[in-house]
C-alpha positions as CSV (number, residue, x, y, z in Angstrom):
1,M,55.3,62.9,142.4
2,T,55.6,58.9,140.2
3,A,58.1,56.3,140.3
4,D,58.6,57.3,136.5
5,K,60.1,60.9,136.7
6,I,62.1,59.7,139.7
7,K,63.9,57.1,136.8
8,A,63.7,59.7,133.7
9,A,65.6,62.3,136.5
10,A,67.8,59.1,136.9
11,L,69.3,58.2,134.3
12,P,71.5,61.3,133.5
13,L,73.0,61.1,136.7
14,F,74.3,57.9,137.1
15,A,75.3,57.8,133.1
16,R,77.2,61.0,134.1
17,G,78.6,60.3,137.3
18,G,77.8,56.3,137.4
19,Y,76.6,54.9,140.5
20,E,78.8,55.6,142.8
21,G,79.5,59.1,141.8
22,T,75.5,59.5,142.0
23,S,73.2,60.8,145.8
24,L,70.0,60.3,146.1
25,S,70.3,63.9,147.3
26,D,71.6,64.8,143.4
27,I,68.6,62.6,142.3
28,A,65.8,64.3,144.8
29,R,67.1,68.0,143.9
30,E,67.3,67.1,140.2
31,V,63.2,66.5,140.1
32,G,62.5,68.9,142.6
33,I,61.5,67.1,145.7
34,K,62.9,66.1,149.2
35,K,65.3,62.9,149.3
36,P,62.9,61.6,151.8
37,S,60.5,61.5,148.6
38,I,62.3,58.9,147.4
39,Y,61.6,56.4,149.5
40,A,58.1,56.3,149.1
41,H,59.1,54.5,145.0
42,F,62.4,52.8,146.2
43,K,63.9,50.9,148.9
44,S,67.1,52.6,148.2
45,K,69.3,53.7,146.1
46,E,70.4,50.3,145.3
47,D,67.0,49.7,143.8
48,L,66.7,52.8,141.6
49,F,69.7,52.0,140.1
50,L,68.2,48.2,139.2
51,A,65.1,49.2,138.0
52,V,66.7,52.2,136.1
53,F,68.9,49.8,134.1
54,A,65.8,47.3,133.7
55,D,63.5,50.0,132.3
56,V,66.5,50.2,129.4
57,M,67.5,46.9,128.4
58,W,63.0,46.2,129.0
59,D,62.6,49.0,126.8
60,Q,65.0,48.0,123.9
61,I,63.9,44.2,123.8
62,R,60.5,46.0,123.1
63,H,61.4,48.5,120.1
64,S,62.7,44.8,119.2
65,E,59.6,42.9,119.2
66,R,57.5,45.8,117.7
67,L,60.1,46.3,114.9
68,A,59.5,41.9,114.6
69,R,55.9,42.8,114.0
70,E,56.4,45.2,111.1
71,I,58.8,43.3,109.2
72,K,57.2,40.2,109.3
73,D,56.4,39.4,105.7
74,Y,60.3,40.2,105.5
75,P,63.0,37.9,103.1
76,V,65.0,36.6,106.4
77,E,67.8,38.5,105.2
78,K,66.3,41.8,105.7
79,K,64.7,40.1,109.1
80,L,68.4,40.2,110.5
81,F,70.1,42.7,108.9
82,A,67.0,44.7,109.8
83,I,67.3,43.9,113.7
84,L,71.1,44.4,114.0
85,K,71.1,48.0,112.2
86,D,67.7,49.1,114.6
87,S,69.7,47.8,117.8
88,C,72.5,50.2,117.2
89,A,70.5,52.6,116.4
90,Y,69.0,52.2,119.6
91,Y,71.8,53.3,121.5
92,L,73.1,55.4,119.6
93,Q,70.1,58.3,119.0
94,D,70.1,59.2,122.7
95,E,73.5,59.9,124.0
96,E,72.3,58.9,128.3
97,R,71.0,56.2,128.1
98,T,74.2,55.0,125.6
99,A,76.5,56.2,128.4
100,F,74.7,55.1,131.4
101,F,74.3,51.7,129.3
102,K,77.9,51.6,128.4
103,R,78.8,52.7,131.8
104,T,77.4,50.1,133.9
105,M,78.0,47.2,130.9
106,L,81.8,47.8,131.3
107,F,82.2,49.2,134.9
108,P,80.0,48.0,136.9
109,P,79.5,48.3,140.3
110,D,80.8,45.3,142.7
111,F,78.4,44.6,144.3
112,L,75.5,44.8,141.9
113,E,77.5,42.7,138.7
114,E,75.7,39.3,139.7
115,K,72.7,41.4,139.7
116,L,72.7,43.3,136.5
117,R,74.1,40.4,134.3
118,E,70.9,38.6,135.0
119,K,69.3,41.2,134.3
120,F,70.7,41.7,131.3
121,L,70.3,38.1,130.4
122,A,66.7,38.2,131.1
123,S,66.1,40.4,128.5
124,E,68.8,39.1,126.4
125,E,66.6,36.1,126.0
126,A,63.5,38.2,125.5
127,Q,65.9,39.0,122.3
128,S,66.9,35.9,121.5
129,A,63.5,34.3,121.0
130,I,62.9,36.6,118.2
131,L,66.3,36.0,116.8
132,R,65.6,32.1,117.4
133,E,62.5,32.4,114.8
134,I,64.3,34.2,112.4
135,F,67.2,31.8,112.0
136,A,65.3,28.6,112.5
137,E,62.7,29.9,109.5
138,G,66.3,30.7,107.9
139,M,67.1,27.0,108.5
140,K,63.8,25.8,107.1
141,Q,64.0,27.7,103.7
142,G,67.7,26.2,103.2
143,I,68.6,29.9,103.2
144,I,70.7,29.3,106.7
145,R,73.3,26.2,106.8
146,Q,72.0,24.0,110.0
147,E,73.9,25.2,113.2
148,E,73.5,25.4,116.7
149,M,71.3,28.0,117.4
150,D,73.1,28.5,120.7
151,H,76.3,29.2,118.0
152,L,73.9,31.6,116.2
153,L,73.1,33.7,118.4
154,A,76.4,33.9,119.6
155,S,78.0,34.8,116.5
156,Y,75.0,37.7,115.7
157,Y,75.7,38.9,119.4
158,C,79.3,39.3,118.5
159,L,78.7,41.3,115.7
160,M,75.7,43.1,117.7
161,D,78.3,44.3,120.4
162,G,81.0,44.7,118.0
163,L,79.5,47.6,115.8
164,F,78.1,49.2,119.3
165,V,81.6,49.5,120.1
166,Q,82.8,50.4,116.5
167,A,80.6,52.9,115.9
168,F,82.3,55.0,118.6
169,Y,85.7,54.4,117.6
170,Y,84.5,56.0,113.7
171,G,81.4,58.2,114.7
172,R,77.6,57.7,113.1
173,K,79.5,58.8,109.4
174,N,81.6,56.3,108.9
175,F,79.1,53.9,110.8
176,A,77.2,52.7,108.3
177,A,79.3,51.5,105.6
178,R,80.7,49.4,108.4
179,L,77.6,47.8,108.8
180,E,77.0,46.7,105.0
181,S,80.6,45.2,105.3
182,V,80.5,43.3,108.2
183,W,77.4,42.4,107.7
184,K,78.2,40.7,104.2
185,T,80.8,38.7,105.5
186,F,78.4,37.8,108.2
187,W,75.7,36.8,105.8
188,L,77.5,34.9,103.9
189,G,79.1,33.1,106.9
190,V,75.6,31.3,108.0
191,T,74.1,31.1,104.4
192,V,74.6,27.4,102.5
193,Q,76.7,28.6,100.0
194,S,75.9,26.5,96.3
195,K,79.1,24.1,97.4
196,D,77.1,22.9,100.4
197,K,74.7,21.6,98.3
198,K,76.3,19.4,96.1
């Protein structure tokens, strides 16, 4: 029995029942082992929950890093749009992963909130490294106006988070159109306009 199998079984259970509503016995039963066997891989339910959360976070980052390599020759706008679109699609294509992520971020167990935030911020920093490079490229080319990098990142993440929520409100059918619409407005806001060059 491997830790990966335990985490794979735990993810949908945590997604449906949350931390409090899922027991190690539930997870062991799903895997087909006895509860004590879990302790050979994880010290506690808390340890397992944090491991599942970290996997979800870092799998998405690795996905973004692969995409960044694939689109390295794209124009700046297409790079940023591709990452935005792909990040939203990443979670939407797996309902259990999406449910786990949304529940954990919006309603974290109180005693784990700080640890979860630390793991999230560490993964976000890895994502930010990709974005910083693209924004810097755009500023160097004179396409993106000179701006504090933290401001650009904050705006981009707010757009990403908002789109993630919008997908649940309006469904996937309408998501593509809304994505295109808000992207045009965002891009207009961060780029150098003709009047700025005068």
